N, C-alpha and C positions, 0 to 999 in steps of 0.2 A: 504493500500500500504506500509506504513512504517513497519508494522509487517511482511509483506511478504519479504521485502528487508532484514530485520534483519536475516532471515533464510538463505539468499543467500550470503551475503557479511559480512565481518568482521566489526562489529560495530565501532571498533576503527578507521578503515580506513575511514569509511563513516560518522563519527560523524559530523553532521552539514554541510556536503559537498555535498550530493546527491541532485541534483536539478531536479525537475520535473516541466515542464512548461505546466500545464494543466489549467491555470487560465485565460489567456487572449488571444484574437485573434485566428487566425487559428490554433494555436498550440494545441488546445483541441484534435485534431484528431491524434496528434503524441506525444508519450511519448519520447521526445528527451532528450538527456543527455549531454548537452554542459558543458565543463569546470569543470566537477566534479573532486573532489580531487583525486580519484583513477586513473583517466586518466592523470591528471597533474603530478602525481608521478609515471607514467609508471607502473600502476597496473598490466596490462596484459602482463607481461614480463616473465612469467614462467608457467609451467604446472598446478600447484596448483591453481593459480589465474584464469587461463582460464577454469579450470574445475568448479570452483565456478560460473563463468559467464555462462558456459554452463548449469549448473543446473537451473539458473534463466530462461534461454531460454526454457528448457524442461518444466518448470512449466507453460509456456504460452500455451502449448498444451491443458491445461484444460480450456482455454479461460476465465480466471478470474471467474471461476464458483462460488466462494464464494460470489461474488457480484451480482450474477444472480440466486437467489433462491437456491444456492448451486448445480446447475446443469449447465454443459457446454451448451451454447445456441444451439450448433449443434445437441444436443439430440432432439430438436424440429423440425429440418428441414424436416423430413419426414411428420410431421404434417402440413406442408405448401403445401402439395400435396393432391390429393383425396385419397391417401392411408392411411392417418392418420388424426385424428381430435382431437381438444382440447375440453374441457368440455362445454363451452358456445356455444349455437347455433348461427350460422351466425356471429361469432365474431373473428374467427381465421384469421391470415394472409393469409392462404390458400384459404379462401372463396373469397377473392378479393374485399372486400368492406371497407378496411381500408386505410387511407392516410399514405402511407409508408414514406412520407417526414418527418412526425412528429412522427413516431412510435418509441417507446423506444427501441424495439428489434433491429431495423435497426441502430439506433444511437449507441447502445451498441456494435454490431458486428463490425461496422466501426472503432470505437475507440479502441476496444480490439485488433483487428488485426493489426492496426497501432502501438499500444503500443508494441505488440509482435515483430513486425519488428524492431522498434527502439531498443528494448532490444538486438536483434541479432546484429544490426548495431554497437551498442556501443562496444560490445566485439570484433567484427571483426575489427573495425577501431582501437581500442586500442592496438590490438596485431599486426597490420600490419607492423609497423616499426621494430618489433623484429622477424618477421617471419623466416628469415634465421638463427637466433640464437636459435630458439625453437627446441625441440626434436620431434620425430615422433609422440608421443602420443599427443602432443599439436597440431600438424598439423591435426591429426584425429579429435580432439575435435572441431577445427575451421571448419573443413569440415562438422561435424555434425550440427553445428550452421547454416552454410550456407544452409544446407538441410532443417532445420526447417524454415528458412526464406522463402525458396521456397514454402513450404507448406502453410504458411500464405498468401503469395502473390497469390497462386493458388485460395484460397477462395475469396480473394478480387476481382481479375479479373473476377472470375466466377459470382459474385454477381453484379458487377458494370460496367464491361467493361473497358473503359478507366479510369485510376486511376492515382493519383500522385505516382510516383515511386522514391524511394530513396534507394541507396545502401551504404550511409554514414550517420552518424548523421547529423541532420539538424540544421542550424543556424536560428535565428530569422529573419535575412535579407533574407534568402532563402524563408522562409515561406510567405513573403510579395508578392512574385510573383510566387508562386507555380502554376503549370498547370497540367492538366491531360495528362498522357502519353498514346499514342494509345495502345490498348490492344494487338495488335500483337507484338509490341516492348516489352511490358511487358512479354509476353509469350516467346519470343526469349531470353530475359535476364534470365528468369527462367530456360529454357532449357540449356543455356550456363553454368549457375552456377551448374546445376545438372550434366552436362557432366564433369565439372572440378572436382567436389567432388568425382565422381565415379572413378576417377583415384587414389584417396587418400584413400578412405574408404575400409576396408576389407570386405569380404563377410560375415564374422561373427563378430559381435561386441564383445568387451571384457567383457561387462556386459549386462545382460538381460535388455531389454528396451531401449538400445541405438540405434541410427541410424547406419545402415550399408549400404553397396553398393546396396543391394537389395531394400532398402527403397528409395535411391536416384534414381535408375533406375525405380522403381515402380511409383514414383511421376512424373518422366519424361514421362513414358508411359501414366499416367493419364492426365496430362495437354496437352500432344500432341494429345491424343484422343479427349479431349474436344475441342481443337483448330481445329482439323480436322472436327469435327461435326459442329462447328460454321461456318467454311468456307463452308462446303458442304450444310448445311441445313439453314444457316442464323443465325445471332447473333443480339440480341437487337430487338427493335421495327421494324426497317426497313428490317431486314432479308436479308441483302446483302450477295451474295454467291460468292465463288471463288474456282472453282474446282481444279485449279492447286495448290493453297496453301493447299487445303484440302488433296491432294495426298501427299504433302511434310510432313505435320504433321502426317498423318496416318501412313506413312512409318516409321517416327521416333518413333511413339508409338509402332508399331508392333516389331521393332528391339529392343527397350529397354525391352519390356515385354519378348521377346524371350530370351534375355540374362539372365533375372531372372529365367525363366523356366529351361533353360539348364545348367546354371553355378552356381546358388546360393546355391544349396543344400536344398532349401525350398521344402516343401511338404504339402499336405493337412492333417489336423488332421483327424484321422480315425473316431472319434465320433463328429459329427457336434455340438451337444449340449454342449460339453466341452468348446467350444470357448466362451461361454457366461455366465459361472458360475465361481465363485472364485476358487472353488476346481478344476474345469476342466482346467482353465487357468494356473494352477501351473504345469501341466503335460508337460513333454518334447515334447510329441506329439502335443499338442496345440501350444506350443511355436515355433514349426517349421513353423506353418502357419501364426501366428500373426506377423506382420511386424512393424506397427506403431500404437501406442495407447497412451491414456492418462493414466499415471501410478498413481495408488492411494495407493499401498502398498509396492512396490518393489524398488522404486527409489526416491531419494530426501526425502521430508517429507512424513510421513505416514498419510494418510487422507482418508476420506470417502466422499460420495456425496449423493445427493437426487434424482438421476435419476429415481429410481424405486418408490420413495415415492408417486408420483402422477400417478402411473400406475397399482395400485393394485385393487382388488375387495373390496367392502365396508365391506365385512365380516371381513377383516383383516386390512384395512387402507384406505388411500386416493385414489381417482381415478380422473384423469383429462385429460388423453390422451388415445386414443383408436384407434385400426385398423378399417378398413372399409370393406364392402362387395366387393368393387372393387379390393382390394388387395387379399382377400380370393379367389375370382374367377379368379385370375391370376394363381393360382396353378393348375397344371395338375392333372388328375387322375393317379393312380399308374401305369397304363399301358402306360403313356406318352401322352395320348390324352387330348385335351382341353375339358372342360365339355360339350360344345355344339356339339362336333364331334360325328358322327355316330360310334357306337361301344365303346364309352367311358365308358358306364355303370353308368353314373351319374344319381342319383335319388334325386330330390329336397326334398323329405321327409327324406332322409338320406344323406345330402350333404357332410358330413365330413368322410364318409366311403371310404376306398381305394383311398386316395389322396396322392399326393407327400408328403413324410414324413416331409419335411421341413415346411409344413403348421402347423402341430401340435407342432413343435419345435419353431415356431415363434408366434403363435396366440392361445390363449385359446378360445375354442368354446363350445357351449351348451353341457352340461353333461360331460365335461372334469373334471378330478380331479386336484384340485389346492392345492399347499402347500404354506401357508402364514407363515411368521416368523417375528415378531416384535422385537425379542430378548427376551422379557419377555413372549411372547406367541407364540406358534407354533400351527398351525391349518391346518388340511387336510379336504377338503370339496368338494362337488359336485357343479360345476357351473350350476346354474339354472335360466332360463330366465322367466319362466311362473308361478311359484308357490311361495307363501310367506313362504314356508318351503323348506328346503333342507337337504341333508344328510351330516353328519360330522363323522369323524373317530378319535378315540384317538390313542395314541402311541401303544396300544396293538391291534389295528385293530377293536375295538368294534365300532359298528355303532349306531348312534342316529339321531333323527330328530331335527333340530334346526331352529330358525328363519332365514329367508333369507333376510339379510339387503340390498342385491342388488335388491330386488323386492318390499319390503315394509318397512316402517319406515322413520324416519326423514332424513336419508342420502341416501335413495334409488334414489332420483332425481338426484344424482351425479354419480350413478353407470353405469355400462356398458349397462344396459337395457334401461334406460330413459334419460341418457345423451349421452352415446355411442349408437351403433347400434347392440349390442349383442355380441361383441367380446372384449377381453382384450389381452394385450401384454404378451406373455410368454418369448420371447427372452430377456435375462437379468433378468427375473422375476420368475425363478423357485427356490424358496427359501428353499432348503433343507440343505444349507451349511452355510448361514449367515443371519443376520438380514436385512430386507428390508429397515429399517429406516436409517441405517448407513452402506451401502454396501461398500466393498472395491475392488470389481472386477474392472478390467481395461476396459475402454471404447475404442473399436476398431476404428481406423482411416483407416488402410489399412491391408489387409491380402492377402495371396497367391491366394485364389480363385478369387479375383478381378483381379489379374494380368493375370490369365488364360483367364478370360472372356474379359479383355481388349485386349489381343493378338488376340483372336478370332474375336472380333468386328472390330478391325482395319483392319484385313485381309479381312473380309467380305466387309467392305465399300470400300476397294481397289479393290474388286472383284478378289482377289487372294485366292480363296477358294480351299484348298487342304486337304489332310488327317490330317495335323497338326492342322488345325482349328477344324475339327470334334473331334479330340482327346482331344483338350483343353476343349471343352464344355462337352464331355462325361466324362472326368476325374472328373469334378465338380459334375455331375449328379450321377456317379457311387458310389461316397462316401455315398450317401443316398439310393442306390439301385434302382435308376431310370434307365429305359432302354436307350440304345443308340439312338441318334437322327435319324440316318438313319435306324435303326431297326424299329422305330415307323413309319417313313415316308421316304421311299427311294427317293421320288421325291424332297426332300430337297437338294440332292447332286448337287452342282454347281448352285443352284437356289438362287440368291442373296436376293430376297425378303423373301423367306422362311427361309433362314439362318439368315437374319436380325431379323426376327420375333423370332426365337428360342433363339438367343443370348440375345436379349433384355428381353425376358421372364425370362431367367436364371438370369440376373442381378437383376431383380425385386424380384424373390422368394429367391434367394441365399443371397442377400445383403439387404433385407428389414430391416428397422430400424437402418441402419448403416450410415445415413446422406449423402447418395449419390443420392437418388431418385429425390430430388429437382433439382439437377444439370442435371441428366439424362433427366428428363421431359422437361427441358428448351432446352438442346442441341439437342434433337430429335424433338423439336418444335411440341409437341403433346398436349400442355397444353390446347388449345382451345377445343379439343375433350374431354380430361379428365375432364375438369371442366364444361361440358355442362349440367350436371344433378345434382340434389341434392345428398346428401349422403344417400345411402340406406343400409339396414341391414336385420335383421331377419324377417320371415313371422309373421304377427300379428295373434294372436289367436282369434277365434270367439267362442261365447257361454260361456264366462266366467260368473260364478254366485258365487260371493264371499259368499253370504248368505248360499248357499248350499255346499260351499267348492268345487266348480267345477272349475278347472283351466286347460283347455285343452292345449295341447302342439301344438304351431303353426307349428312346423316342421312336425308333424304328419298330419296336415291339408293341407300341401303343395300339389299342383297338378302337374302332369307331364309336363304341359305347362310352369311351372315357371322356365324356363331356360333362362338366359340372351342372348341377341343378340350381336354379335360381328361384325355386318355390312356385307357388301358383300365381298366375297373372294378377297383378294388383295388390299382392301381399307386401308386407314390409320388406321381406327378403328380395322380392322381385324389384320393387321400386328403388331399393338401395343397392341393387346389383351385387348382393352378397352371395358368392358362390359356395355351394356345399359339395363336398367330395365323398360323402358317406358311402355312396353306391359302389365306389371302386377304391376306397381308402387303402386297402391292403396292398394295392399295386403301386402306391406312391411313397416316396421318401416323406417321413413325417417326424415331427418333434413337438415339444411343448404340449405333451398329452394332458398335463394338469391345468391347461389354460381354463380360466373361469371368470365369471363376472358377478359382482354384487353392485346393486344400484348406488350404494354409498360411494363407489368410485367416481360417480359423476362429479363429485367435488373431492379434492384432496384434503386431508386433515391438516389442521394447524400443527406444525411440527411440535413434537412433545418437548423438545428443549425450550421452546418459547413458553409453553404452558407451565412448565416447571417453574419458570421465573415469573410468569404472569398467569396464575391459575384462574383468574377471573375472566380470561379470554375463553368464551364458550367454544367447545369443540363442535365440529361438523357432525351431523347425525350419523350414527352407525359406528363411530370410532371410540365409543366409551367416554368416560369422564376422568 
């Protein structure tokens, strides 16, 4: 922490004066900044000082990544759903068998988000009495900080529901009686803040990476959509519903998203893959779409992260996080039909042929070509699930047979075949432009495609389905060459259930691995269905004879009946595209057999460490007292 602060503030100003209260009592969950020297000396009375303070707030977008295995914890959130898994069988948060009250990840997220909010509050409060004397640039910087604070609060209220809410630095006396603010009050405060800053921020920020009006309105659209879903489908263990409140929030969401669509000048990047590589992110085309992100090379200190270090194949590095079959089978065929639909053309023996192009931009599948790059070593090879040998190519294109470390050897047990279920992440992991061990690509938090889908979803849930809704969804699909949703199925027009299905499907396949699916799964209240089965993957091969060098390909042995079921038409399973493999489960690689769900998981518990210090903080239902 001390080294971090030296980067942000003038050491002469802060020498011996910056006070962090993380040692005693309930203050562990708040990085409060009382009576520090720079506040006493009116530090935030000019643009330069406020810009330094803003830099510290922007750093918090990385969620203290250097203290968490050098990856922002949000990187893992999709792995807390059935769409992603971590290395160890039955031990991920997503499997549902961990005590989240004492889980380190839960404690870290709670503390990190409150520390981030405290950082924002310190600058906002320190500058408040000088506000009328400050120039326009300073006002914009303060609006940026308030927008960042809203982002941190959105995550907190999404995880925990009712939370302690602070818009000022906190004193020790206040902490002695802190209570949880009702989640709707928190949401309304967030929306009010975002409305305020939207009147100050320009549509285009002065520097790449800074918050602008589109980010503020995009965050408003996001939290209002979440709140609308919580009111419509239920929030927390009890799932209480409020249709009138749902309508209010969904209208706010649609209106905010519509402004970004119509007024911001934002657009989709023409090449989907460019959004997730360092070289691609530097293009002006990609920067039009990316709205809020964790900056690693362009703003503030120049640094790297380890997001991809645990997501590679064993041929080139570590592997510890993998996508699943449930996610793979959410992607349509290239003709726009789900894989179980008549006329889709799906073949279980060739399941990755003629699919939505986003599948192959997000996930590496059997016999894909992978580029690995450790900095010292760059390797191009064939992803191979069933053979101890695979093909590799050198820089001249010469082909050779090499040992397949993902299938055999001392590290194979940790690879995508025997730890995962046959898939590896490609999104953020196509290393043709930089080293995977110290990547500097920016990690996306919000982009324009999400805003388009947020607008569409809010209007669908309001049952205000018109041509603009269809156009918003089709605009996202057209970027990758997918057919229009009414071209594929004209009966979708005006049909709320079918339109709900397609917009949810689009969110999953467009935004996979972007830290949103955990919140979507919870606000749609589909977690019980999604977590009903173990994690499944590739078809197991029969007839293997290592002594004779016989290694059959399991996909070539797949039979036409190996197509998952999506339930009866119109059911929750069908509308949410949740595949079931029960009919042929014995033929598939599987793990996480103890995967389960309890509705209490719709909210995480207040960390026990905090309740030990502040026992008056009421625990979320289902977690005991």
